[in-house]
C-alpha positions in Angstrom: 20.7 -88.4 -51.2 18.1 -87.4 -47.7 16.2 -84.7 -46.6 17.6 -83.2 -43.2 17.9 -79.8 -41.2 19.6 -77.3 -41.8 21.3 -76.9 -38.6 22.5 -80.8 -38.7 25.4 -79.0 -40.7 28.2 -79.1 -37.8 29.2 -76.3 -36.3 26.7 -73.8 -37.0 24.0 -71.7 -35.2 21.3 -70.0 -36.2 19.3 -67.2 -34.5 16.5 -64.6 -36.3 14.7 -61.6 -34.3 12.1 -59.8 -36.0 10.3 -56.2 -35.2 6.4 -56.7 -36.1 5.6 -53.0 -35.6 8.2 -52.7 -38.1 7.4 -55.5 -40.7 11.4 -56.1 -40.6 14.2 -58.5 -39.1 17.5 -60.2 -39.4 19.0 -63.9 -39.8 22.3 -64.6 -38.2 24.2 -67.7 -39.3 27.0 -67.8 -37.1 30.3 -70.6 -37.2 32.7 -69.2 -34.6 35.1 -71.7 -35.4 35.2 -69.8 -38.7 34.5 -70.8 -42.0 35.6 -70.4 -45.3 33.2 -68.0 -47.4 32.7 -67.2 -51.0 30.1 -64.3 -52.3 28.2 -63.6 -56.0 26.7 -60.6 -56.6 24.3 -60.7 -59.4 21.7 -58.0 -58.3 21.9 -54.4 -59.9 21.2 -52.9 -56.4 23.5 -54.9 -53.7 23.6 -53.5 -50.0 26.2 -55.5 -48.7 29.3 -55.4 -46.2 32.7 -57.5 -46.1 32.0 -58.9 -49.7 35.6 -57.7 -51.2 37.6 -59.1 -48.7 36.1 -63.0 -50.2 37.6 -62.5 -52.7 40.4 -65.0 -53.4 43.2 -62.4 -53.7 42.6 -60.7 -49.9 44.4 -61.8 -46.9 41.2 -63.3 -44.6 40.4 -66.9 -45.3 37.7 -67.3 -42.3 34.3 -65.7 -41.6 32.6 -66.3 -37.9 28.8 -65.3 -39.5 26.9 -64.1 -42.4 23.9 -61.3 -42.2 21.2 -61.6 -43.7 19.0 -58.3 -43.1 15.6 -56.3 -43.8 15.9 -52.6 -43.4 17.5 -51.8 -46.3 21.4 -50.7 -45.8 20.2 -49.2 -42.9 19.9 -53.1 -41.6 23.8 -52.9 -42.3 23.4 -51.6 -38.6 22.6 -55.2 -37.4 26.3 -57.1 -37.9 27.6 -54.6 -35.3 25.5 -56.9 -32.3 26.9 -59.2 -34.0 30.4 -58.6 -33.7 29.8 -57.5 -30.4 28.5 -60.9 -29.4 31.6 -62.6 -31.0 34.2 -60.5 -28.9 32.5 -60.4 -26.4 33.5 -64.5 -26.7 37.1 -64.0 -27.9 36.0 -65.0 -31.6 37.8 -63.4 -34.7 40.6 -62.2 -36.7 43.6 -62.4 -33.7 45.4 -58.3 -34.2 47.1 -58.6 -30.9 45.3 -56.2 -28.7 41.6 -58.1 -29.3 40.2 -60.4 -31.6 37.3 -58.8 -34.9 35.1 -60.9 -36.0 34.7 -61.2 -39.4 31.0 -60.5 -40.1 29.6 -60.0 -43.4 25.9 -59.5 -44.3 23.3 -58.5 -47.2 20.4 -56.4 -47.1 17.1 -56.2 -48.7 14.1 -53.2 -48.7 11.2 -53.7 -46.5 11.0 -50.1 -45.3 7.7 -49.8 -46.3 5.5 -52.8 -45.1 5.5 -51.7 -41.4 7.2 -48.6 -39.6 9.8 -47.2 -42.0 11.7 -45.7 -38.9 12.2 -49.4 -37.1 14.9 -51.3 -38.7 17.4 -54.0 -37.8 20.0 -52.2 -35.7 23.1 -53.0 -33.4 21.0 -54.8 -30.5 18.9 -56.8 -33.0 21.8 -58.1 -34.2 22.8 -59.0 -30.9 20.0 -60.4 -30.1 19.7 -63.0 -33.0 23.3 -64.3 -31.4 21.5 -64.8 -28.2 18.5 -66.3 -29.3 21.0 -68.6 -31.7 22.6 -70.3 -28.5 19.0 -71.9 -27.3 17.6 -72.7 -31.1 17.5 -76.0 -32.5 14.4 -75.4 -35.0 14.7 -74.2 -38.6 12.4 -71.9 -38.2 10.6 -70.6 -41.4 8.4 -67.9 -43.1 8.0 -64.8 -41.3 10.3 -64.8 -39.0 14.1 -63.0 -39.1 15.2 -61.6 -42.1 12.1 -62.9 -44.2 9.2 -61.0 -41.8 8.8 -58.0 -44.5 9.6 -59.9 -47.5 7.2 -59.9 -50.4 7.3 -60.8 -54.1 6.1 -59.9 -57.2 5.8 -55.9 -57.3 5.8 -54.6 -61.2 2.9 -53.6 -59.7 4.0 -51.6 -56.9 2.5 -53.0 -53.1 -1.1 -53.2 -54.2 -0.7 -56.1 -56.1 2.5 -57.6 -54.6 2.4 -61.2 -51.9 3.3 -62.0 -48.7 7.1 -64.3 -48.7 9.7 -65.1 -46.2 12.8 -66.7 -45.0 13.3 -70.4 -46.4 15.9 -72.8 -45.8 16.7 -76.8 -47.2 19.0 -79.3 -46.2 20.7 -82.5 -47.5 23.2 -84.8 -46.6 24.6 -87.8 -49.2 26.8 -90.3 -47.3 29.2 -87.5 -45.0 28.2 -84.8 -47.4 25.9 -82.4 -46.0 24.4 -79.1 -47.9 21.9 -76.4 -46.6 19.9 -73.6 -48.5 18.6 -70.4 -46.7 17.3 -67.1 -48.1 14.8 -64.4 -47.6 12.9 -64.4 -50.8 11.8 -60.6 -51.7 11.8 -60.2 -55.6 11.0 -58.1 -58.3 9.6 -61.0 -60.2 7.4 -64.2 -59.7 8.1 -67.4 -58.2 7.8 -70.2 -60.6 7.8 -73.9 -59.5 10.4 -75.4 -61.9 8.8 -78.4 -62.4 5.8 -77.2 -63.8 6.3 -73.6 -64.5 3.4 -72.3 -62.8 3.4 -68.9 -60.5 3.7 -69.9 -57.5 3.4 -66.4 -55.7 3.9 -62.6 -57.6 2.4 -60.2 -59.3 -1.3 -60.7 -58.8 -4.3 -59.6 -61.2 -7.1 -56.9 -59.7 -9.1 -59.5 -58.7 -6.5 -60.4 -56.4 -7.3 -64.3 -57.0 -5.2 -65.2 -59.9 -1.8 -64.1 -61.0 -0.6 -61.8 -64.0 3.1 -62.3 -64.9 5.8 -60.2 -64.3 7.8 -60.7 -67.9 4.3 -60.1 -69.7 3.8 -56.8 -67.8 7.7 -56.0 -68.5 7.2 -56.7 -71.8 3.8 -54.5 -72.9 5.5 -51.8 -71.3 9.3 -51.4 -72.4 9.3 -48.1 -73.6 8.4 -47.6 -69.7 11.6 -46.3 -68.4 10.0 -44.7 -65.1 11.8 -46.2 -62.0 10.2 -49.4 -61.0 11.9 -49.6 -57.7 9.8 -50.9 -54.6 11.1 -52.3 -52.7 13.1 -55.8 -53.6 16.2 -57.7 -53.8 16.7 -61.9 -52.4 19.0 -62.8 -50.1 20.6 -66.2 -49.2 23.4 -68.6 -47.8 24.6 -72.2 -49.1 26.5 -73.9 -45.7 28.3 -77.2 -46.5 30.2 -79.4 -44.1 32.5 -79.7 -47.3 36.0 -78.8 -47.4 36.3 -75.6 -49.9 39.3 -72.7 -50.7 38.4 -69.4 -51.1 38.1 -69.9 -54.9 35.8 -72.8 -54.6 33.0 -71.0 -52.1 33.3 -68.0 -54.5 32.2 -70.9 -57.3 29.6 -72.3 -55.9 28.4 -69.4 -54.8 28.0 -68.7 -57.8 26.2 -71.6 -59.3 24.0 -71.2 -56.9 22.6 -68.5 -58.4 21.3 -71.3 -60.8 18.8 -71.9 -57.5 16.9 -68.0 -58.2 17.2 -68.6 -61.8 14.9 -71.6 -61.8 12.8 -70.8 -59.7 12.4 -66.2 -59.9 11.2 -64.6 -63.0 12.5 -62.7 -63.8 15.9 -62.8 -61.4 18.5 -60.5 -60.9 16.8 -57.3 -62.7 18.3 -53.7 -62.0 16.3 -53.2 -59.3 17.3 -56.6 -57.4 20.5 -56.9 -54.9 20.6 -60.8 -55.5 23.7 -61.9 -53.2 24.4 -65.3 -52.2 27.2 -66.4 -49.9 29.0 -70.1 -49.3 30.4 -70.9 -45.7 32.2 -74.4 -45.8 32.9 -75.6 -42.3 36.0 -77.9 -43.9 34.9 -81.4 -42.9 34.4 -84.0 -45.8 36.0 -84.1 -48.7 34.4 -83.7 -51.8 34.3 -82.5 -55.5 33.8 -78.9 -56.5 31.4 -79.5 -59.0 28.7 -82.0 -57.4 28.6 -79.1 -54.1 27.8 -76.5 -56.4 25.3 -78.8 -58.4 23.6 -80.2 -54.9 24.0 -76.1 -54.2 21.5 -75.0 -56.9 19.2 -77.7 -55.8 18.8 -76.6 -52.1 18.7 -73.1 -52.8 15.8 -73.6 -55.0 14.1 -75.5 -52.6 15.0 -73.1 -50.1 12.9 -70.4 -52.6 9.9 -72.2 -52.9 9.8 -73.4 -48.9 10.5 -69.3 -48.4 6.9 -68.9 -50.4 5.0 -72.4 -48.9 6.0 -70.8 -45.2 4.7 -67.4 -45.6 2.1 -66.0 -43.1 -0.3 -63.4 -44.9 0.3 -60.3 -42.9 0.9 -56.2 -43.5 -2.3 -56.9 -45.3 -0.6 -59.0 -47.8 -1.9 -62.1 -49.5 0.4 -65.0 -48.7 0.1 -68.3 -51.2 -1.4 -70.2 -48.5 -4.3 -68.0 -48.3 -5.1 -67.4 -51.6 -4.9 -70.9 -52.1 -7.8 -71.1 -49.5 -9.2 -68.1 -50.9 -9.7 -69.7 -54.3 -10.9 -72.6 -52.9 -14.1 -70.7 -51.1 
């Protein structure tokens, strides 16, 4: 098993676009030849588009793009730009008079980070696609959908930290599999090997952590709305040959990567969603692919935290470590 670039997975392109004044952005993962798609939604407050058609009982077999976007429900508009880009290239499901691109998307809440009136829109989605034409790097941190991502919000924004976009990919023989995720969770991110908090809700001196689960336990009678802008959204991409049933199963198993790194996860305040895109090149056992999907998602979540930079008055893990060493 060796680490590879996410972009080393055949037939996949990735583009990003951000607006730093708005503190928001979008990330587009394209497969112009079409990929078998699946999805699993586990959070209690999802914002999604075209997830129903990924049900194995539905007609559509292939999808052409997944969009991860900020902007809450407003950010779903970025998908329209992706559709325009693909239609201009004559890519999509043939309906005779045109081809309809199949574009799935999920959004996270970042409206309170910058200017709340600036959200990912059709133009931003289109620009992310254009960027994918020349992009050769696995960009992580404060890019795309990770531009306004934050972590640890049980006590509100004054005690949360900056997060971002993360990716991680591996290869075993001819099999390639990778994860990309925008981490904007209500809870804390934990190192699954040590159990220690990597980023999350800060204590009052802003040099160490509280524990979101402990806060919830102490305040178990508090039924106030704790919505502070959450949701972790991501996808698994693989060159394995998979059916729609299998891609849905892979998306479901990949949530184990969330469960191992985000405490608590899948709350009523999160819209946690994972897509799968399979480019159907290599024969592989679905259980093995699922196990690997969980592992790469773990790594991608941690990479999102470790790649983030302090911004919008929010402390990153890297800056926190520097402050502790002063």
